[in-house]
N, CA, C and O atoms as CSV, one atom per row, in Angstrom:
chain,resi,resn,atom,element,x,y,z
A,1,MET,N,N,4.674,-14.943,-9.779
A,1,MET,CA,C,3.906,-14.055,-8.853
A,1,MET,C,C,3.300,-14.272,-7.689
A,1,MET,O,O,2.925,-13.409,-6.896
A,2,SER,N,N,3.176,-15.803,-7.555
A,2,SER,CA,C,2.962,-16.102,-5.429
A,2,SER,C,C,3.591,-17.306,-5.144
A,2,SER,O,O,4.022,-18.145,-5.935
A,3,ASP,N,N,3.599,-17.304,-3.671
A,3,ASP,CA,C,4.309,-18.444,-3.245
A,3,ASP,C,C,3.308,-18.689,-1.951
A,3,ASP,O,O,2.333,-18.203,-1.379
A,4,ALA,N,N,4.049,-19.562,-1.908
A,4,ALA,CA,C,2.864,-20.291,-0.203
A,4,ALA,C,C,2.975,-19.441,1.163
A,4,ALA,O,O,2.042,-19.428,1.965
A,5,ARG,N,N,4.448,-18.572,1.426
A,5,ARG,CA,C,3.989,-18.010,2.003
A,5,ARG,C,C,2.978,-16.279,1.784
A,5,ARG,O,O,2.342,-15.698,2.664
A,6,VAL,N,N,3.190,-15.801,0.143
A,6,VAL,CA,C,1.774,-15.117,-0.081
A,6,VAL,C,C,-0.006,-15.963,0.363
A,6,VAL,O,O,-0.994,-15.802,1.080
A,7,GLU,N,N,0.526,-16.799,-0.583
A,7,GLU,CA,C,-1.006,-17.475,-0.087
A,7,GLU,C,C,-1.128,-17.976,0.878
A,7,GLU,O,O,-1.925,-18.892,0.675
A,8,GLN,N,N,-0.663,-17.973,2.458
A,8,GLN,CA,C,-0.903,-18.059,3.426
A,8,GLN,C,C,-1.340,-17.152,4.160
A,8,GLN,O,O,-2.381,-17.274,4.806
A,9,LEU,N,N,-0.637,-16.153,4.165
A,9,LEU,CA,C,-0.768,-14.997,4.260
A,9,LEU,C,C,-2.334,-14.454,4.165
A,9,LEU,O,O,-3.101,-14.375,5.125
A,10,LEU,N,N,-2.708,-14.013,2.461
A,10,LEU,CA,C,-3.436,-14.033,1.602
A,10,LEU,C,C,-5.159,-14.771,2.711
A,10,LEU,O,O,-6.207,-14.231,3.063
A,11,ASN,N,N,-4.468,-16.476,2.916
A,11,ASN,CA,C,-5.384,-16.926,3.810
A,11,ASN,C,C,-6.154,-16.938,5.414
A,11,ASN,O,O,-7.145,-17.344,6.020
A,12,ASP,N,N,-4.859,-16.153,5.568
A,12,ASP,CA,C,-4.425,-15.733,7.089
A,12,ASP,C,C,-5.820,-14.405,7.024
A,12,ASP,O,O,-6.611,-14.250,7.954
A,13,ILE,N,N,-5.835,-13.922,6.266
A,13,ILE,CA,C,-6.278,-12.206,5.971
A,13,ILE,C,C,-7.638,-12.433,5.683
A,13,ILE,O,O,-8.481,-11.772,6.288
A,14,ASN,N,N,-7.979,-13.286,4.834
A,14,ASN,CA,C,-9.293,-14.035,4.636
A,14,ASN,C,C,-9.970,-14.374,5.918
A,14,ASN,O,O,-11.058,-13.917,6.269
A,15,LEU,N,N,-9.130,-15.332,6.680
A,15,LEU,CA,C,-10.079,-15.618,7.616
A,15,LEU,C,C,-10.591,-14.742,9.118
A,15,LEU,O,O,-11.572,-14.653,9.855
A,16,VAL,N,N,-9.315,-14.243,8.987
A,16,VAL,CA,C,-9.597,-12.919,10.222
A,16,VAL,C,C,-10.386,-11.345,9.707
A,16,VAL,O,O,-10.707,-10.446,10.484
A,17,ASN,N,N,-10.562,-11.338,8.280
A,17,ASN,CA,C,-11.303,-10.375,7.611
A,17,ASN,C,C,-11.489,-9.908,6.443
A,17,ASN,O,O,-10.878,-9.067,5.784
A,18,PRO,N,N,-12.938,-10.910,6.125
A,18,PRO,CA,C,-13.138,-11.029,4.525
A,18,PRO,C,C,-12.932,-9.510,4.063
A,18,PRO,O,O,-12.369,-9.332,2.982
A,19,GLU,N,N,-13.300,-8.539,4.719
A,19,GLU,CA,C,-13.625,-7.240,4.004
A,19,GLU,C,C,-11.878,-6.622,3.426
A,19,GLU,O,O,-11.523,-6.231,2.314
A,20,ARG,N,N,-11.251,-6.733,4.470
A,20,ARG,CA,C,-9.917,-6.605,4.231
A,20,ARG,C,C,-9.138,-7.427,3.358
A,20,ARG,O,O,-8.274,-7.112,2.539
A,21,HIS,N,N,-9.681,-8.718,3.739
A,21,HIS,CA,C,-9.060,-9.927,1.981
A,21,HIS,C,C,-9.342,-9.060,0.833
A,21,HIS,O,O,-8.431,-8.728,0.074
A,22,GLU,N,N,-10.848,-8.580,0.620
A,22,GLU,CA,C,-10.895,-7.906,-0.628
A,22,GLU,C,C,-10.020,-7.014,-0.819
A,22,GLU,O,O,-9.308,-6.906,-1.818
A,23,LEU,N,N,-10.029,-6.320,0.142
A,23,LEU,CA,C,-9.604,-4.259,-0.096
A,23,LEU,C,C,-7.930,-5.394,-0.731
A,23,LEU,O,O,-7.911,-5.529,-1.954
A,24,VAL,N,N,-7.042,-5.905,-0.164
A,24,VAL,CA,C,-6.094,-6.617,-1.202
A,24,VAL,C,C,-6.016,-7.308,-2.252
A,24,VAL,O,O,-5.077,-7.386,-3.044
A,25,MET,N,N,-7.188,-7.907,-2.266
A,25,MET,CA,C,-6.777,-8.486,-3.453
A,25,MET,C,C,-7.295,-7.418,-4.955
A,25,MET,O,O,-6.886,-7.495,-6.114
A,26,ALA,N,N,-8.287,-6.506,-4.370
A,26,ALA,CA,C,-8.568,-5.800,-5.183
A,26,ALA,C,C,-6.802,-4.741,-6.048
A,26,ALA,O,O,-6.355,-4.531,-7.175
A,27,ALA,N,N,-6.411,-4.400,-4.555
A,27,ALA,CA,C,-5.141,-3.968,-4.700
A,27,ALA,C,C,-4.162,-4.504,-5.793
A,27,ALA,O,O,-4.064,-4.340,-7.009
A,28,ARG,N,N,-3.700,-4.987,-5.152
A,28,ARG,CA,C,-3.054,-6.187,-5.603
A,28,ARG,C,C,-3.399,-6.670,-7.573
A,28,ARG,O,O,-2.597,-6.798,-8.498
A,29,ARG,N,N,-4.688,-6.794,-7.540
A,29,ARG,CA,C,-5.316,-7.101,-9.159
A,29,ARG,C,C,-4.489,-5.607,-9.255
A,29,ARG,O,O,-3.635,-5.765,-10.127
A,30,VAL,N,N,-4.403,-4.191,-8.694
A,30,VAL,CA,C,-4.701,-2.805,-9.641
A,30,VAL,C,C,-2.984,-2.816,-9.875
A,30,VAL,O,O,-2.549,-2.114,-10.788
A,31,ILE,N,N,-2.091,-3.559,-9.101
A,31,ILE,CA,C,-0.635,-3.804,-8.930
A,31,ILE,C,C,-0.498,-4.694,-10.634
A,31,ILE,O,O,-0.172,-4.093,-11.657
A,32,TYR,N,N,-0.797,-6.044,-10.587
A,32,TYR,CA,C,-0.327,-6.563,-11.686
A,32,TYR,C,C,-0.723,-5.753,-13.030
A,32,TYR,O,O,-0.016,-5.517,-14.010
A,33,LYS,N,N,-2.134,-5.382,-12.765
A,33,LYS,CA,C,-2.768,-5.064,-14.443
A,33,LYS,C,C,-1.667,-4.326,-15.112
A,33,LYS,O,O,-1.398,-4.550,-16.292
A,34,GLY,N,N,-0.825,-3.191,-14.185
A,34,GLY,CA,C,-0.308,-2.293,-13.752
A,34,GLY,C,C,1.043,-1.977,-14.679
A,34,GLY,O,O,1.333,-1.299,-15.665
A,35,VAL,N,N,1.914,-3.213,-13.422
A,35,VAL,CA,C,2.646,-3.565,-13.999
A,35,VAL,C,C,2.469,-5.349,-13.709
A,35,VAL,O,O,2.067,-6.026,-12.762
A,36,LYS,N,N,3.122,-5.698,-15.372
A,36,LYS,CA,C,2.764,-7.600,-15.303
A,36,LYS,C,C,4.254,-7.391,-14.794
A,36,LYS,O,O,4.152,-7.322,-13.569
A,37,GLN,N,N,5.033,-7.313,-15.001
A,37,GLN,CA,C,6.343,-8.416,-14.434
A,37,GLN,C,C,6.431,-8.526,-12.278
A,37,GLN,O,O,7.063,-9.342,-11.607
A,38,ALA,N,N,5.665,-7.537,-11.863
A,38,ALA,CA,C,5.606,-7.572,-10.603
A,38,ALA,C,C,5.594,-9.003,-10.107
A,38,ALA,O,O,4.866,-9.977,-10.296
A,39,THR,N,N,6.731,-8.738,-9.368
A,39,THR,CA,C,6.667,-10.017,-8.065
A,39,THR,C,C,6.010,-9.681,-6.944
A,39,THR,O,O,5.075,-8.912,-7.168
A,40,GLU,N,N,6.187,-10.031,-5.619
A,40,GLU,CA,C,5.422,-10.301,-4.642
A,40,GLU,C,C,6.347,-11.010,-3.539
A,40,GLU,O,O,7.017,-11.919,-4.029
A,41,ARG,N,N,6.525,-10.826,-2.286
A,41,ARG,CA,C,6.780,-11.263,-1.412
A,41,ARG,C,C,5.676,-10.901,-0.258
A,41,ARG,O,O,4.634,-10.248,-0.295
A,42,VAL,N,N,6.651,-11.916,1.234
A,42,VAL,CA,C,5.742,-11.458,2.264
A,42,VAL,C,C,7.339,-10.455,2.956
A,42,VAL,O,O,8.553,-10.632,2.855
A,43,MET,N,N,6.668,-9.658,3.477
A,43,MET,CA,C,7.690,-8.937,4.281
A,43,MET,C,C,7.177,-8.186,5.182
A,43,MET,O,O,6.187,-7.684,4.650
A,44,TYR,N,N,7.320,-7.598,6.847
A,44,TYR,CA,C,6.877,-6.680,7.135
A,44,TYR,C,C,5.663,-7.075,7.974
A,44,TYR,O,O,5.336,-6.303,8.876
A,45,GLY,N,N,4.763,-8.502,7.720
A,45,GLY,CA,C,3.532,-8.704,7.772
A,45,GLY,C,C,2.420,-8.101,6.609
A,45,GLY,O,O,1.196,-7.978,6.652
A,46,GLY,N,N,3.499,-7.767,5.483
A,46,GLY,CA,C,2.130,-7.375,4.609
A,46,GLY,C,C,3.063,-8.158,3.009
A,46,GLY,O,O,3.830,-9.114,3.120
A,47,PHE,N,N,2.768,-7.534,1.780
A,47,PHE,CA,C,2.954,-7.743,0.914
A,47,PHE,C,C,3.649,-6.835,0.269
A,47,PHE,O,O,3.085,-5.797,-0.075
A,48,MET,N,N,5.512,-7.134,-0.126
A,48,MET,CA,C,5.899,-6.192,-0.505
A,48,MET,C,C,5.972,-6.675,-2.463
A,48,MET,O,O,5.835,-7.842,-2.828
A,49,PHE,N,N,6.230,-5.380,-3.554
A,49,PHE,CA,C,5.899,-5.615,-4.865
A,49,PHE,C,C,6.919,-5.178,-5.450
A,49,PHE,O,O,7.118,-3.979,-5.645
A,50,ALA,N,N,7.671,-6.084,-5.793
A,50,ALA,CA,C,9.104,-5.786,-6.759
A,50,ALA,C,C,9.198,-5.943,-8.354
A,50,ALA,O,O,8.677,-6.885,-8.952
A,51,ALA,N,N,9.884,-4.969,-8.943
A,51,ALA,CA,C,10.112,-5.477,-10.456
A,51,ALA,C,C,11.067,-4.493,-11.585
A,51,ALA,O,O,10.739,-3.759,-12.517
A,52,PRO,N,N,12.150,-4.811,-11.102
A,52,PRO,CA,C,12.923,-6.189,-10.178
A,52,PRO,C,C,12.649,-5.630,-8.433
A,52,PRO,O,O,12.135,-6.216,-7.481
A,53,ASN,N,N,13.562,-3.539,-8.635
A,53,ASN,CA,C,13.438,-3.130,-7.417
A,53,ASN,C,C,12.043,-3.080,-6.816
A,53,ASN,O,O,11.011,-3.156,-7.483
A,54,ASP,N,N,12.128,-2.895,-5.024
A,54,ASP,CA,C,10.718,-2.735,-4.305
A,54,ASP,C,C,10.168,-1.474,-4.732
A,54,ASP,O,O,10.707,-0.371,-4.635
A,55,PHE,N,N,9.129,-1.729,-5.175
A,55,PHE,CA,C,8.364,-0.089,-4.946
A,55,PHE,C,C,7.297,0.441,-4.264
A,55,PHE,O,O,6.989,1.626,-4.140
A,56,CYS,N,N,6.413,-1.184,-3.549
A,56,CYS,CA,C,5.675,-0.446,-2.863
A,56,CYS,C,C,5.128,-1.664,-1.720
A,56,CYS,O,O,5.865,-2.649,-1.698
A,57,GLY,N,N,4.246,-1.701,-1.024
A,57,GLY,CA,C,3.609,-2.804,-0.273
A,57,GLY,C,C,2.282,-2.371,0.030
A,57,GLY,O,O,1.891,-1.258,-0.321
A,58,VAL,N,N,1.459,-3.290,0.750
A,58,VAL,CA,C,0.495,-4.061,0.387
A,58,VAL,C,C,0.016,-4.869,2.560
A,58,VAL,O,O,0.037,-6.015,3.010
A,59,PHE,N,N,-0.292,-3.632,3.149
A,59,PHE,CA,C,-0.464,-4.295,4.465
A,59,PHE,C,C,-2.190,-3.919,4.887
A,59,PHE,O,O,-2.932,-2.987,4.578
A,60,ALA,N,N,-2.344,-5.019,5.649
A,60,ALA,CA,C,-4.038,-4.714,6.227
A,60,ALA,C,C,-3.958,-4.876,8.051
A,60,ALA,O,O,-3.361,-5.382,9.001
A,61,TYR,N,N,-5.256,-3.866,7.542
A,61,TYR,CA,C,-4.953,-3.343,9.271
A,61,TYR,C,C,-6.631,-4.126,9.373
A,61,TYR,O,O,-7.354,-4.768,8.611
A,62,ALA,N,N,-6.703,-3.514,11.084
A,62,ALA,CA,C,-8.414,-3.937,11.253
A,62,ALA,C,C,-9.246,-3.368,10.361
A,62,ALA,O,O,-10.010,-4.102,9.733
A,63,GLU,N,N,-9.249,-1.964,10.143
A,63,GLU,CA,C,-10.517,-1.125,9.953
A,63,GLU,C,C,-9.706,-0.636,8.292
A,63,GLU,O,O,-10.267,0.337,7.789
A,64,HIS,N,N,-9.026,-0.958,7.821
A,64,HIS,CA,C,-8.127,-0.383,6.459
A,64,HIS,C,C,-7.345,-1.304,5.780
A,64,HIS,O,O,-7.209,-2.373,6.376
A,65,ILE,N,N,-6.672,-1.183,4.473
A,65,ILE,CA,C,-5.392,-1.412,4.379
A,65,ILE,C,C,-4.613,-0.127,4.056
A,65,ILE,O,O,-5.178,0.966,4.105
A,66,SER,N,N,-3.100,-0.277,3.672
A,66,SER,CA,C,-2.274,0.406,3.787
A,66,SER,C,C,-1.752,0.120,2.607
A,66,SER,O,O,-1.707,-1.044,2.209
A,67,ILE,N,N,-1.219,1.298,1.787
A,67,ILE,CA,C,-0.430,1.368,0.442
A,67,ILE,C,C,0.881,1.640,0.854
A,67,ILE,O,O,0.942,2.858,0.684
A,68,GLU,N,N,1.735,1.358,1.194
A,68,GLU,CA,C,2.844,2.025,1.666
A,68,GLU,C,C,4.085,2.086,0.441
A,68,GLU,O,O,4.322,1.004,-0.097
A,69,PHE,N,N,5.052,3.535,-0.123
A,69,PHE,CA,C,5.635,3.702,-0.663
A,69,PHE,C,C,6.947,3.952,0.116
A,69,PHE,O,O,6.894,5.061,0.649
A,70,GLY,N,N,7.813,3.467,0.303
A,70,GLY,CA,C,9.327,3.676,0.665
A,70,GLY,C,C,9.956,5.051,-0.267
A,70,GLY,O,O,10.728,5.885,0.207
A,71,HIS,N,N,9.637,5.056,-1.121
A,71,HIS,CA,C,10.041,6.840,-1.169
A,71,HIS,C,C,8.979,7.583,-1.857
A,71,HIS,O,O,9.031,7.782,-3.071
A,72,GLY,N,N,7.873,8.060,-1.005
A,72,GLY,CA,C,6.629,8.090,-1.313
A,72,GLY,C,C,6.686,10.001,-1.815
A,72,GLY,O,O,5.898,10.634,-2.518
A,73,CYS,N,N,8.031,10.481,-1.055
A,73,CYS,CA,C,7.871,11.424,-1.423
A,73,CYS,C,C,8.383,12.283,-2.620
A,73,CYS,O,O,8.275,13.509,-2.655
A,74,ASP,N,N,9.024,11.425,-3.721
A,74,ASP,CA,C,8.945,11.821,-4.292
A,74,ASP,C,C,7.821,11.725,-5.647
A,74,ASP,O,O,8.199,12.056,-6.771
A,75,LEU,N,N,6.369,11.220,-5.383
A,75,LEU,CA,C,5.790,10.319,-6.212
A,75,LEU,C,C,5.415,12.120,-5.979
A,75,LEU,O,O,5.598,12.932,-5.072
A,76,GLN,N,N,4.750,12.154,-7.477
A,76,GLN,CA,C,3.516,13.421,-7.526
A,76,GLN,C,C,2.351,12.871,-7.150
A,76,GLN,O,O,1.722,11.896,-7.561
A,77,ASP,N,N,2.079,14.058,-5.868
A,77,ASP,CA,C,0.065,13.763,-5.367
A,77,ASP,C,C,-0.583,15.384,-6.073
A,77,ASP,O,O,-0.560,16.578,-5.778
A,78,GLU,N,N,-0.966,14.759,-6.831
A,78,GLU,CA,C,-2.507,15.074,-7.597
A,78,GLU,C,C,-3.560,15.633,-7.440
A,78,GLU,O,O,-4.230,16.598,-7.807
A,79,TRP,N,N,-3.535,14.168,-6.333
A,79,TRP,CA,C,-4.936,14.014,-6.008
A,79,TRP,C,C,-4.918,13.940,-4.314
A,79,TRP,O,O,-5.657,13.349,-3.526
A,80,GLN,N,N,-3.812,14.753,-4.127
A,80,GLN,CA,C,-3.369,14.450,-2.401
A,80,GLN,C,C,-4.152,14.068,-1.401
A,80,GLN,O,O,-4.878,14.563,-0.539
A,81,VAL,N,N,-3.704,12.812,-1.861
A,81,VAL,CA,C,-4.296,11.683,-0.785
A,81,VAL,C,C,-2.891,10.638,-0.231
A,81,VAL,O,O,-3.087,9.424,-0.176
A,82,LEU,N,N,-1.922,11.036,0.043
A,82,LEU,CA,C,-1.019,10.582,-0.279
A,82,LEU,C,C,-0.715,11.321,2.029
A,82,LEU,O,O,-0.959,12.438,2.485
A,83,GLU,N,N,-0.184,10.136,2.728
A,83,GLU,CA,C,-0.385,10.629,3.942
A,83,GLU,C,C,0.782,10.370,4.627
A,83,GLU,O,O,0.964,9.170,4.419
A,84,GLY,N,N,1.706,10.782,5.338
A,84,GLY,CA,C,2.675,10.819,6.054
A,84,GLY,C,C,3.979,12.159,5.848
A,84,GLY,O,O,4.095,12.746,4.772
A,85,LYS,N,N,4.971,12.511,7.196
A,85,LYS,CA,C,5.010,13.611,7.066
A,85,LYS,C,C,6.817,12.936,6.902
A,85,LYS,O,O,7.554,13.636,6.208
A,86,GLY,N,N,7.412,11.706,7.497
A,86,GLY,CA,C,9.135,11.710,7.059
A,86,GLY,C,C,9.729,12.139,6.183
A,86,GLY,O,O,9.355,13.141,5.573
A,87,LYS,N,N,10.803,11.486,5.906
A,87,LYS,CA,C,11.866,11.802,5.199
A,87,LYS,C,C,11.031,11.086,3.952
A,87,LYS,O,O,10.473,11.804,3.122
A,88,LEU,N,N,11.004,10.451,3.911
A,88,LEU,CA,C,10.828,9.943,2.416
A,88,LEU,C,C,9.397,8.939,2.675
A,88,LEU,O,O,8.470,9.271,1.935
A,89,ARG,N,N,9.066,7.682,3.680
A,89,ARG,CA,C,8.063,7.206,3.314
A,89,ARG,C,C,6.728,7.746,2.871
A,89,ARG,O,O,6.776,8.957,3.086
A,90,ARG,N,N,5.251,7.342,2.220
A,90,ARG,CA,C,4.268,8.130,2.226
A,90,ARG,C,C,3.343,7.046,2.165
A,90,ARG,O,O,3.438,6.140,1.337
A,91,HIS,N,N,2.484,7.124,2.998
A,91,HIS,CA,C,1.305,6.117,2.288
A,91,HIS,C,C,0.211,6.126,2.461
A,91,HIS,O,O,-0.081,6.280,3.647
A,92,ILE,N,N,-0.951,5.985,1.510
A,92,ILE,CA,C,-1.970,5.301,1.194
A,92,ILE,C,C,-3.523,5.171,1.963
A,92,ILE,O,O,-4.166,5.714,1.065
A,93,LYS,N,N,-4.282,4.917,2.727
A,93,LYS,CA,C,-5.161,4.267,3.605
A,93,LYS,C,C,-6.406,4.496,2.686
A,93,LYS,O,O,-6.982,5.489,2.243
A,94,ILE,N,N,-6.645,2.516,2.554
A,94,ILE,CA,C,-7.910,2.455,1.420
A,94,ILE,C,C,-9.077,1.833,2.578
A,94,ILE,O,O,-8.780,1.037,3.469
A,95,HIS,N,N,-10.250,2.309,2.374
A,95,HIS,CA,C,-11.171,1.641,3.504
A,95,HIS,C,C,-12.209,0.898,3.021
A,95,HIS,O,O,-12.720,0.023,3.720
A,96,SER,N,N,-12.635,1.163,1.773
A,96,SER,CA,C,-13.291,0.484,0.557
A,96,SER,C,C,-12.996,0.533,-1.316
A,96,SER,O,O,-12.226,1.057,-2.120
A,97,LEU,N,N,-13.792,-0.088,-1.296
A,97,LEU,CA,C,-13.421,-1.116,-2.413
A,97,LEU,C,C,-13.480,0.470,-3.803
A,97,LEU,O,O,-12.763,0.560,-4.799
A,98,ASP,N,N,-14.572,1.479,-3.342
A,98,ASP,CA,C,-14.829,2.104,-4.011
A,98,ASP,C,C,-13.268,3.833,-4.013
A,98,ASP,O,O,-13.094,4.803,-4.750
A,99,GLU,N,N,-12.650,3.361,-2.917
A,99,GLU,CA,C,-11.911,4.259,-2.485
A,99,GLU,C,C,-10.346,3.620,-3.487
A,99,GLU,O,O,-9.404,4.407,-3.589
A,100,ILE,N,N,-10.244,2.370,-4.071
A,100,ILE,CA,C,-8.879,2.042,-4.727
A,100,ILE,C,C,-9.137,2.888,-6.195
A,100,ILE,O,O,-8.068,3.064,-6.779
A,101,LYS,N,N,-10.483,3.526,-7.016
A,101,LYS,CA,C,-10.435,3.557,-8.253
A,101,LYS,C,C,-10.088,5.840,-7.473
A,101,LYS,O,O,-9.483,6.673,-8.149
A,102,SER,N,N,-10.629,6.097,-6.219
A,102,SER,CA,C,-11.140,7.471,-6.638
A,102,SER,C,C,-9.923,7.880,-6.259
A,102,SER,O,O,-9.423,8.883,-6.768
A,103,LYS,N,N,-9.258,7.118,-5.267
A,103,LYS,CA,C,-7.303,7.299,-4.702
A,103,LYS,C,C,-6.544,7.284,-5.545
A,103,LYS,O,O,-5.389,7.630,-5.299
A,104,HIS,N,N,-7.045,6.740,-7.278
A,104,HIS,CA,C,-6.209,6.620,-8.443
A,104,HIS,C,C,-4.915,5.999,-8.139
A,104,HIS,O,O,-3.781,6.402,-8.398
A,105,LEU,N,N,-5.421,4.635,-7.367
A,105,LEU,CA,C,-3.471,4.067,-7.145
A,105,LEU,C,C,-3.091,3.551,-8.260
A,105,LEU,O,O,-1.888,3.605,-8.517
A,106,ALA,N,N,-3.890,2.999,-9.089
A,106,ALA,CA,C,-3.118,3.078,-10.290
A,106,ALA,C,C,-1.991,3.571,-11.160
A,106,ALA,O,O,-1.300,3.073,-12.050
A,107,ASP,N,N,-2.110,5.290,-10.280
A,107,ASP,CA,C,-1.229,6.185,-10.797
A,107,ASP,C,C,-0.437,6.408,-10.617
A,107,ASP,O,O,0.484,6.651,-11.397
A,108,TYR,N,N,-0.476,6.433,-8.523
A,108,TYR,CA,C,0.369,6.151,-8.027
A,108,TYR,C,C,1.607,4.923,-7.469
A,108,TYR,O,O,2.666,5.185,-6.898
A,109,PHE,N,N,1.189,3.845,-7.764
A,109,PHE,CA,C,1.836,2.382,-8.708
A,109,PHE,C,C,2.753,2.642,-9.947
A,109,PHE,O,O,3.897,2.225,-10.129
A,110,ARG,N,N,1.852,3.562,-10.893
A,110,ARG,CA,C,2.858,3.311,-11.706
A,110,ARG,C,C,4.415,4.845,-11.699
A,110,ARG,O,O,5.347,5.069,-12.472
A,111,GLN,N,N,4.002,5.424,-10.597
A,111,GLN,CA,C,4.988,6.268,-10.791
A,111,GLN,C,C,6.220,5.336,-9.773
A,111,GLN,O,O,7.388,5.077,-10.062
A,112,ALA,N,N,5.634,5.070,-8.837
A,112,ALA,CA,C,6.208,4.078,-8.133
A,112,ALA,C,C,7.261,3.519,-8.391
A,112,ALA,O,O,8.412,3.805,-8.064
A,113,PHE,N,N,6.803,2.595,-9.071
A,113,PHE,CA,C,7.380,1.305,-10.071
A,113,PHE,C,C,8.313,2.522,-10.940
A,113,PHE,O,O,9.494,2.652,-10.618
A,114,ALA,N,N,7.889,3.160,-11.746
A,114,ALA,CA,C,9.424,3.957,-12.674
A,114,ALA,C,C,9.792,4.514,-11.868
A,114,ALA,O,O,10.947,4.206,-12.161
A,115,ASN,N,N,9.942,5.230,-10.871
A,115,ASN,CA,C,10.864,5.834,-9.660
A,115,ASN,C,C,12.310,4.779,-9.272
A,115,ASN,O,O,13.515,4.962,-9.445
A,116,ALA,N,N,11.402,3.460,-8.588
A,116,ALA,CA,C,12.262,2.444,-7.929
A,116,ALA,C,C,13.082,1.757,-9.434
A,116,ALA,O,O,14.174,1.198,-9.327
A,117,ASN,N,N,12.645,1.848,-10.268
A,117,ASN,CA,C,13.123,1.152,-11.800
A,117,ASN,C,C,13.658,1.970,-13.004
A,117,ASN,O,O,14.071,1.619,-14.110
A,118,GLY,N,N,13.468,3.534,-12.239
A,118,GLY,CA,C,14.061,4.041,-13.269
A,118,GLY,C,C,15.007,3.785,-15.031
A,118,GLY,O,O,15.412,4.762,-15.661
């Protein structure tokens, strides 16, 4: 599940912004709870998750974390939280721990996993 590059990036995020680190860790827990076979690697300055195909990414920014879906256009957006207007990609911005649940991340992770690994 984790390697030295993942641990290093987690440590770096924690040093720079402990609040963002907490959000990244919470998102990772939701992913691993819903997709037990998920693996992660550092890519594009964040964390890419696969099982075995890539299904999402988690990226830390100064004011939020972003959950990225390469084929987010295929996700059912029942709660209207997906952002982005591109042909394929969509993302969800998370500013607080409460939003992990209120924006239904677990459902979006499950959908993205199923779509990528159908």
